[in-house]
C-alpha positions as CSV (number, residue, x, y, z in Angstrom):
1,X,17.6,-16.4,24.6
2,X,20.9,-14.8,23.7
3,X,21.5,-11.9,21.3
4,X,22.5,-14.2,18.4
5,X,19.4,-16.3,18.6
6,X,17.0,-13.3,18.9
7,X,18.8,-11.6,16.1
8,X,18.4,-14.6,13.8
9,X,14.7,-14.9,14.8
10,X,14.2,-11.2,13.9
11,X,16.0,-11.6,10.6
12,X,13.9,-14.6,9.7
13,X,10.6,-12.8,10.7
14,X,11.4,-9.6,8.8
15,X,12.7,-11.4,5.7
16,X,9.9,-13.9,5.4
17,X,7.2,-11.3,6.0
18,X,8.7,-8.9,3.5
19,X,9.1,-11.7,0.9
20,X,5.3,-12.4,1.0
21,X,4.9,-9.1,-0.9
22,X,7.9,-8.9,-3.2
23,X,7.1,-11.9,-5.6
24,X,3.4,-11.0,-5.6
25,X,4.3,-7.5,-6.9
26,X,6.7,-8.8,-9.5
27,X,4.1,-11.4,-10.7
28,X,1.0,-9.2,-10.6
29,X,2.5,-6.3,-12.6
30,X,3.5,-8.7,-15.4
31,X,0.0,-10.0,-15.6
32,X,-1.4,-6.4,-15.6
33,X,1.0,-5.5,-18.4
34,X,-0.2,-8.5,-20.4
35,X,-3.9,-7.5,-19.8
36,X,-3.3,-4.0,-20.9
37,X,-1.4,-5.2,-24.0
38,X,-4.5,-7.2,-24.9
39,X,-6.6,-4.1,-24.5
40,X,-4.3,-2.0,-26.8
41,X,-4.2,-4.8,-29.4
42,X,-7.8,-5.8,-29.4
43,X,-9.5,-2.6,-28.2
44,X,-11.8,-4.7,-25.9
45,X,-12.5,-2.6,-22.8
46,X,-12.9,-5.7,-20.7
47,X,-9.1,-6.0,-20.7
48,X,-8.7,-2.4,-19.7
49,X,-11.1,-3.0,-16.8
50,X,-9.1,-6.1,-15.8
51,X,-5.8,-4.2,-15.8
52,X,-7.4,-1.5,-13.6
53,X,-8.9,-4.0,-11.2
54,X,-5.8,-6.0,-10.7
55,X,-3.8,-2.7,-10.6
56,X,-5.6,-1.7,-7.5
57,X,-4.5,-4.9,-5.7
58,X,-1.0,-4.5,-7.0
59,X,-0.8,-1.0,-5.6
60,X,-1.9,-2.1,-2.2
61,X,0.6,-4.9,-2.2
62,X,3.4,-2.7,-3.5
63,X,2.8,-0.1,-0.8
64,X,2.9,-2.6,2.0
65,X,6.0,-4.3,0.5
66,X,7.8,-1.0,0.6
67,X,7.1,-0.4,4.3
68,X,8.2,-3.9,5.2
69,X,11.4,-3.5,3.2
70,X,12.2,-0.3,5.2
71,X,11.7,-2.2,8.5
72,X,14.0,-4.9,7.2
73,X,16.8,-2.4,6.5
74,X,16.4,-1.1,10.1
75,X,17.2,-4.5,11.6
76,X,20.3,-4.9,9.5
77,X,21.8,-1.7,11.0
78,X,20.7,-2.5,14.5
79,X,21.4,-6.2,14.9
80,X,24.0,-7.0,12.2
81,X,26.6,-4.2,12.3
82,X,29.6,-6.4,12.0
83,X,28.0,-8.1,9.0
84,X,27.2,-4.8,7.5
85,X,30.8,-3.6,8.1
86,X,32.2,-6.7,6.4
87,X,30.0,-6.7,3.2
88,X,29.3,-2.9,3.0
89,X,31.8,-2.1,0.3
90,X,30.6,-5.0,-1.9
91,X,26.9,-4.5,-1.3
92,X,27.1,-0.7,-1.7
93,X,27.1,-0.8,-5.6
94,X,24.3,-3.3,-6.3
95,X,22.0,-1.9,-3.6
96,X,22.6,1.7,-4.7
97,X,21.8,0.7,-8.3
98,X,18.7,-1.0,-7.1
99,X,17.5,2.0,-5.2
100,X,18.5,4.8,-7.6
101,X,17.7,3.0,-10.9
102,X,15.3,0.1,-10.5
103,X,13.2,1.3,-7.6
104,X,13.2,4.9,-8.9
105,X,12.1,3.5,-12.3
106,X,9.3,1.5,-10.7
107,X,8.0,4.5,-8.6
108,X,8.1,7.0,-11.5
109,X,6.2,4.8,-14.0
110,X,3.7,3.6,-11.4
111,X,2.8,7.2,-10.9
112,X,2.5,7.8,-14.7
113,X,0.4,4.6,-15.0
114,X,-2.0,5.5,-12.2
115,X,-2.7,9.1,-13.3
116,X,-2.2,8.7,-17.1
117,X,-5.2,6.8,-18.2
118,X,-6.9,9.9,-19.6
119,X,-3.7,11.9,-20.2
120,X,-1.4,9.6,-22.2
121,X,-1.9,7.7,-25.4
122,X,-2.7,4.0,-25.2
123,X,0.7,3.0,-26.3
124,X,2.6,5.4,-24.0
125,X,0.4,4.3,-21.1
126,X,1.1,0.7,-22.0
127,X,4.8,1.4,-22.1
128,X,4.6,2.7,-18.5
129,X,3.3,-0.5,-17.0
130,X,5.8,-2.6,-18.9
131,X,8.6,-0.3,-17.6
132,X,7.2,-0.9,-14.1
133,X,7.5,-4.6,-14.7
134,X,11.0,-4.2,-16.0
135,X,11.8,-2.2,-12.9
136,X,10.6,-4.9,-10.5
137,X,12.7,-7.5,-12.4
138,X,15.8,-5.2,-12.2
139,X,15.2,-4.7,-8.5
140,X,15.2,-8.5,-8.0
141,X,18.4,-8.8,-10.0
142,X,20.4,-6.4,-7.9
143,X,19.1,-7.7,-4.6
144,X,20.0,-11.3,-5.7
145,X,23.4,-10.1,-6.8
146,X,24.0,-9.1,-3.2
147,X,22.6,-12.4,-1.9
148,X,24.6,-14.4,-4.3
149,X,27.8,-12.9,-2.9
150,X,26.8,-14.3,0.5
151,X,26.4,-17.8,-1.1
152,X,29.5,-17.6,-3.3
153,X,31.8,-14.6,-2.7
154,X,33.5,-13.3,-5.8
155,X,35.1,-10.1,-7.1
156,X,36.6,-8.9,-3.8
157,X,39.7,-8.8,-1.6
158,X,40.0,-8.7,2.1
159,X,41.4,-5.4,3.4
160,X,41.5,-4.5,7.2
161,X,39.1,-7.3,7.9
162,X,36.5,-6.1,5.3
163,X,35.5,-7.4,2.0
164,X,36.3,-4.7,-0.6
165,X,35.0,-5.1,-4.2
166,X,37.7,-5.1,-6.8
167,X,35.8,-6.6,-9.8
168,X,32.2,-5.4,-10.3
169,X,31.9,-7.6,-13.5
170,X,32.7,-10.7,-11.5
171,X,29.9,-9.8,-9.0
172,X,27.2,-9.5,-11.7
173,X,28.5,-12.6,-13.6
174,X,28.6,-14.7,-10.5
175,X,27.4,-18.3,-11.4
176,X,25.3,-18.4,-8.2
177,X,23.4,-15.3,-9.4
178,X,22.6,-16.8,-12.8
179,X,21.0,-19.9,-11.3
180,X,19.3,-18.1,-8.4
181,X,17.9,-15.2,-10.4
182,X,15.8,-17.0,-13.0
183,X,14.5,-19.5,-10.3
184,X,13.4,-16.7,-8.1
185,X,12.0,-14.6,-10.9
186,X,9.8,-17.3,-12.4
187,X,8.6,-18.2,-8.8
188,X,7.5,-14.6,-8.5
189,X,5.6,-14.8,-11.8
190,X,3.9,-18.0,-10.5
191,X,3.0,-16.2,-7.3
192,X,1.2,-13.4,-9.2
193,X,-0.5,-15.9,-11.5
194,X,-1.9,-18.1,-8.7
195,X,-3.2,-15.0,-7.0
196,X,-5.0,-13.9,-10.1
197,X,-6.4,-17.4,-10.8
198,X,-7.4,-17.9,-7.1
199,X,-9.3,-14.6,-6.9
200,X,-10.9,-15.2,-10.3
201,X,-11.9,-18.7,-9.3
202,X,-13.7,-17.3,-6.2
203,X,-15.5,-14.7,-8.3
204,X,-16.5,-17.3,-10.9
205,X,-17.9,-19.6,-8.2
206,X,-20.1,-16.7,-7.1
207,X,-20.9,-16.0,-10.8
208,X,-19.8,-12.4,-10.5
209,X,-18.5,-10.5,-13.5
210,X,-18.0,-13.9,-15.3
211,X,-16.7,-12.6,-18.6
212,X,-14.0,-10.6,-17.0
213,X,-12.8,-13.1,-14.4
214,X,-12.9,-16.0,-16.9
215,X,-10.5,-14.1,-19.1
216,X,-8.4,-13.2,-16.0
217,X,-8.3,-16.9,-15.1
218,X,-7.3,-18.0,-18.5
219,X,-4.4,-15.6,-18.7
220,X,-3.3,-16.4,-15.1
221,X,-3.4,-20.2,-15.5
222,X,-1.2,-20.1,-18.7
223,X,1.4,-17.9,-16.9
224,X,1.1,-20.2,-13.8
225,X,1.9,-23.3,-15.9
226,X,4.8,-21.8,-17.8
227,X,6.3,-20.3,-14.7
228,X,5.9,-23.5,-12.7
229,X,7.7,-25.5,-15.4
230,X,10.5,-22.9,-15.6
231,X,10.8,-22.8,-11.8
232,X,11.4,-26.5,-11.7
233,X,13.9,-26.4,-14.6
234,X,16.0,-23.6,-13.0
235,X,15.6,-25.1,-9.5
236,X,17.2,-28.3,-10.9
237,X,20.1,-26.3,-12.4
238,X,20.6,-24.5,-9.1
239,X,20.7,-27.7,-7.1
240,X,23.4,-29.1,-9.5
241,X,25.4,-25.9,-9.1
242,X,25.2,-26.1,-5.3
243,X,26.6,-29.7,-5.4
244,X,29.9,-28.1,-6.4
245,X,29.8,-24.7,-4.6
246,X,28.0,-25.6,-1.3
247,X,28.0,-29.4,-1.1
248,X,27.3,-29.2,2.7
249,X,24.0,-27.5,2.0
250,X,22.9,-30.1,-0.5
251,X,24.0,-33.0,1.7
252,X,21.9,-31.5,4.6
253,X,18.9,-31.0,2.2
254,X,19.2,-34.7,1.4
255,X,19.8,-35.8,5.0
256,X,23.0,-37.5,3.8
257,X,25.4,-38.2,6.7
258,X,27.6,-40.7,4.9
259,X,28.9,-40.4,1.4
260,X,26.4,-42.1,-0.8
261,X,26.9,-45.2,-2.8
262,X,27.2,-45.0,-6.6
263,X,24.5,-44.6,-7.9
264,X,23.0,-42.5,-5.1
265,X,19.3,-42.9,-4.1
266,X,17.1,-39.9,-3.3
267,X,15.5,-39.8,0.1
268,X,11.8,-39.1,0.0
269,X,11.3,-39.4,3.8
270,X,13.6,-39.8,6.8
271,X,13.4,-39.4,10.6
272,X,16.5,-37.2,11.1
273,X,18.5,-37.8,14.3
274,X,21.2,-35.0,14.3
275,X,22.4,-36.0,17.8
276,X,23.6,-39.4,16.6
277,X,24.1,-38.2,13.0
278,X,21.9,-40.9,11.5
279,X,18.5,-41.4,9.9
280,X,15.7,-43.8,10.7
281,X,12.7,-45.0,8.7
282,X,14.1,-43.9,5.4
283,X,12.2,-44.1,2.1
284,X,14.4,-43.9,-0.9
285,X,14.1,-43.9,-4.7
286,X,17.2,-45.6,-6.3
287,X,19.4,-43.8,-8.8
288,X,17.4,-40.5,-8.5
289,X,19.9,-38.4,-6.5
290,X,22.7,-39.2,-8.9
291,X,20.5,-38.1,-11.8
292,X,19.3,-35.0,-10.0
293,X,23.0,-34.1,-9.2
294,X,24.7,-35.0,-12.5
295,X,22.0,-35.7,-15.1
296,X,23.1,-39.3,-15.3
297,X,22.2,-42.4,-13.3
298,X,25.6,-42.7,-11.7
299,X,27.8,-40.7,-9.4
300,X,28.3,-40.5,-5.6
301,X,27.3,-37.5,-3.5
302,X,29.5,-36.5,-0.5
303,X,28.0,-36.9,3.0
304,X,28.0,-34.4,5.8
305,X,30.6,-36.3,7.9
306,X,33.2,-36.3,5.1
307,X,32.5,-32.7,4.3
308,X,32.8,-31.7,8.0
309,X,36.3,-33.2,8.0
310,X,37.2,-31.3,4.8
311,X,35.8,-28.0,6.1
312,X,37.8,-28.4,9.3
313,X,41.0,-28.7,7.3
314,X,40.0,-25.7,5.2
315,X,38.5,-23.3,7.7
316,X,39.8,-24.6,11.0
317,X,38.1,-26.3,14.0
318,X,34.3,-25.8,14.2
319,X,30.9,-27.3,13.6
320,X,30.0,-26.8,9.9
321,X,26.9,-29.0,9.6
322,X,23.7,-26.8,9.4
323,X,20.4,-27.6,11.1
324,X,19.7,-30.7,9.2
325,X,16.0,-31.2,10.0
326,X,15.1,-27.7,8.9
327,X,17.1,-27.9,5.7
328,X,15.8,-31.4,4.9
329,X,12.1,-30.7,5.4
330,X,12.1,-27.1,4.0
331,X,13.5,-28.5,0.8
332,X,10.8,-31.2,0.6
333,X,8.0,-28.7,1.4
334,X,9.3,-26.5,-1.4
335,X,9.3,-29.4,-3.9
336,X,5.8,-30.6,-2.8
337,X,4.3,-27.1,-3.2
338,X,6.0,-26.8,-6.6
339,X,4.6,-30.1,-7.8
340,X,1.1,-29.1,-6.8
341,X,1.5,-25.8,-8.6
342,X,2.5,-27.7,-11.7
343,X,-0.4,-30.1,-11.4
344,X,-2.9,-27.3,-11.0
345,X,-1.4,-25.4,-13.9
346,X,-1.6,-28.4,-16.2
347,X,-5.2,-29.2,-15.4
348,X,-6.3,-25.6,-15.5
349,X,-4.7,-25.1,-19.0
350,X,-6.3,-28.4,-20.1
351,X,-9.8,-27.2,-19.0
352,X,-9.1,-23.8,-20.7
353,X,-8.2,-25.4,-24.0
354,X,-11.2,-27.7,-23.9
355,X,-13.4,-24.8,-22.9
356,X,-14.6,-26.7,-19.8
357,X,-13.9,-24.2,-17.1
358,X,-17.5,-23.8,-16.1
359,X,-18.8,-27.3,-16.9
360,X,-18.8,-29.4,-13.7
361,X,-15.4,-28.4,-12.4
362,X,-16.6,-26.6,-9.3
363,X,-14.2,-28.8,-7.2
364,X,-11.2,-27.6,-9.2
365,X,-12.2,-23.9,-8.9
366,X,-12.7,-24.3,-5.2
367,X,-9.2,-25.8,-4.9
368,X,-7.7,-22.9,-6.9
369,X,-8.8,-20.4,-4.1
370,X,-6.5,-21.9,-1.4
371,X,-3.9,-22.6,-4.1
372,X,-3.1,-18.9,-3.9
373,X,-0.9,-19.8,-1.0
374,X,1.1,-22.6,-2.7
375,X,3.7,-20.2,-4.2
376,X,4.1,-18.4,-0.9
377,X,4.7,-21.8,0.8
378,X,7.3,-22.7,-1.9
379,X,9.0,-19.3,-1.8
380,X,9.2,-19.3,2.0
381,X,10.5,-22.8,2.4
382,X,12.9,-22.3,-0.4
383,X,14.5,-19.2,1.3
384,X,14.6,-21.0,4.6
385,X,16.5,-23.9,2.9
386,X,18.8,-21.4,1.2
387,X,19.7,-19.4,4.4
388,X,19.6,-22.1,7.0
389,X,21.5,-24.5,4.8
390,X,24.4,-22.0,4.6
391,X,25.0,-22.0,8.3
392,X,27.2,-21.4,10.2
393,X,28.1,-18.8,7.6
394,X,26.6,-15.4,6.6
395,X,29.2,-15.0,3.9
396,X,30.2,-18.5,2.9
397,X,33.8,-19.3,3.9
398,X,34.6,-15.9,5.3
399,X,32.2,-14.6,7.9
400,X,30.3,-16.8,10.5
401,X,26.9,-15.8,11.7
402,X,28.1,-15.6,15.3
403,X,30.7,-13.0,14.2
404,X,28.1,-10.9,12.3
405,X,25.9,-9.5,15.1
406,X,26.2,-6.1,16.6
407,X,28.6,-6.3,19.6
408,X,26.9,-3.4,21.6
409,X,23.3,-4.7,21.4
410,X,21.7,-6.5,24.4
411,X,19.2,-9.4,24.2
412,X,16.6,-7.1,25.8
413,X,17.0,-4.5,23.1
414,X,16.7,-7.1,20.3
415,X,13.6,-8.6,22.0
416,X,12.0,-5.2,22.3
417,X,12.6,-4.5,18.5
418,X,11.4,-8.0,17.6
419,X,8.1,-7.4,19.5
420,X,7.8,-3.9,18.0
421,X,8.4,-5.0,14.4
422,X,6.0,-8.0,14.9
423,X,3.3,-5.6,16.1
424,X,3.8,-3.3,13.1
425,X,3.7,-6.3,10.8
426,X,0.5,-7.6,12.3
427,X,-1.1,-4.2,11.8
428,X,0.1,-4.0,8.2
429,X,-1.1,-7.5,7.5
430,X,-4.6,-6.7,8.9
431,X,-4.8,-3.5,6.9
432,X,-3.7,-5.3,3.7
433,X,-6.2,-8.1,4.2
434,X,-9.1,-5.7,4.8
435,X,-8.2,-3.6,1.7
436,X,-7.8,-6.7,-0.4
437,X,-11.1,-8.2,0.6
438,X,-12.9,-4.8,0.1
439,X,-11.5,-4.3,-3.4
440,X,-12.2,-8.0,-4.4
441,X,-15.8,-7.9,-3.0
442,X,-16.5,-4.6,-4.7
443,X,-15.3,-6.0,-8.0
444,X,-14.2,-4.2,-11.1
445,X,-17.5,-2.4,-11.7
446,X,-19.3,0.2,-9.6
447,X,-22.6,-0.6,-11.3
448,X,-24.4,-3.9,-11.2
449,X,-22.5,-7.0,-12.1
450,X,-22.6,-8.0,-15.7
451,X,-21.3,-10.9,-17.7
452,X,-20.6,-9.2,-21.0
453,X,-17.9,-6.8,-19.8
454,X,-19.8,-3.8,-21.3
455,X,-20.6,-2.0,-17.9
456,X,-19.3,1.5,-17.6
457,X,-16.1,1.6,-15.7
458,X,-15.4,4.6,-13.4
459,X,-12.1,5.2,-15.2
460,X,-13.9,5.5,-18.5
461,X,-16.3,8.3,-17.5
462,X,-14.3,11.1,-19.0
463,X,-14.2,9.2,-22.3
464,X,-18.0,8.4,-22.0
465,X,-18.8,12.1,-21.4
466,X,-16.7,13.2,-24.3
467,X,-18.5,10.8,-26.7
468,X,-21.9,12.1,-25.3
């Protein structure tokens, strides 16, 4: 394989692996903050123990996520120097703010939260974990501000072949950012929520620390439902936005070669034939694509062939149709995973409200354990659709992928770094899984399992001795 193909494989590998940890950190810390808030308000130490238990898993995930992010930065400098040169002046500000403000904020208050249980007042300690949560959200915002520029470049001018920012306000008010950010953020909240409900379901099936994990499940399933609903809402808004800003991506995600009739049907299934630019064995729902695109049951959607002709007139000769099969199916995998998340959330909240979590619903609790992976499937397939659907561009309309790679790097060098990074990632994944399993099996209490949440927690020993 050539340098371009290997570089793209490496970018995909590092980005996907890194993004397994980022949304989990964002979602977990929100739930921990909610649990500790319940502890401060109600004074029930079960909530404190919950926050400490899930906090251990959050810290493991956060540490691994930081390492994978550093590796991802390495491959930008090694394999994508022309891309870095083009966008560096634009990306410098948001990425610097992310590192100096958001990440510094996260790191500082994580330290205070870890070591401040017996040194800070309850309210100050609670403020620390909420500030960590705010920091993760701000990190996501600034990273997505940079990514949104790649999707819809704004606030810049071209000078000496480079994009130079001339309007920072335009960058942070980019319409793409304000449909992409909430969609990604609530997907992260759902990721953390399904992790908490999945682990809690496993512990409940084993009847271990029932009181604690029942409460964890109840909090997690409510956040899972609300987040899944909002993910769907903002995903719908994002798709409507892309109809106008990146119509080729949306046409590819629908497998739409010819401009649709009015009203346009939505394709549920199709055998994509990119060589002949046609589909076979299509299954369609009438009117639905028009509604999804315009909130009304009328309106045509441009097809890839018509858009290809328009792009050639705008950008010059070239092939502007992205890999259609990948874009089409990644979009549907994302939707299917999202619908399952919504269904699990609805049924879980129903059982919680009816107080029937432990009454003959073993099948549901068993399903909630593998449901941990549903948000990861949705997140990964969504990012694949976002990045692959933009091809052949890295910066839409300005810089092609083939012009973004490092000119002095050989295929052998990229292959070596790809193997090296993959080896490091495999080791990190193994370490993380071992640590996760160890913490989960050990449970929140060092003493025997109890159901009433009154067992002594190791973090409470100082308080216990003081009372004694």
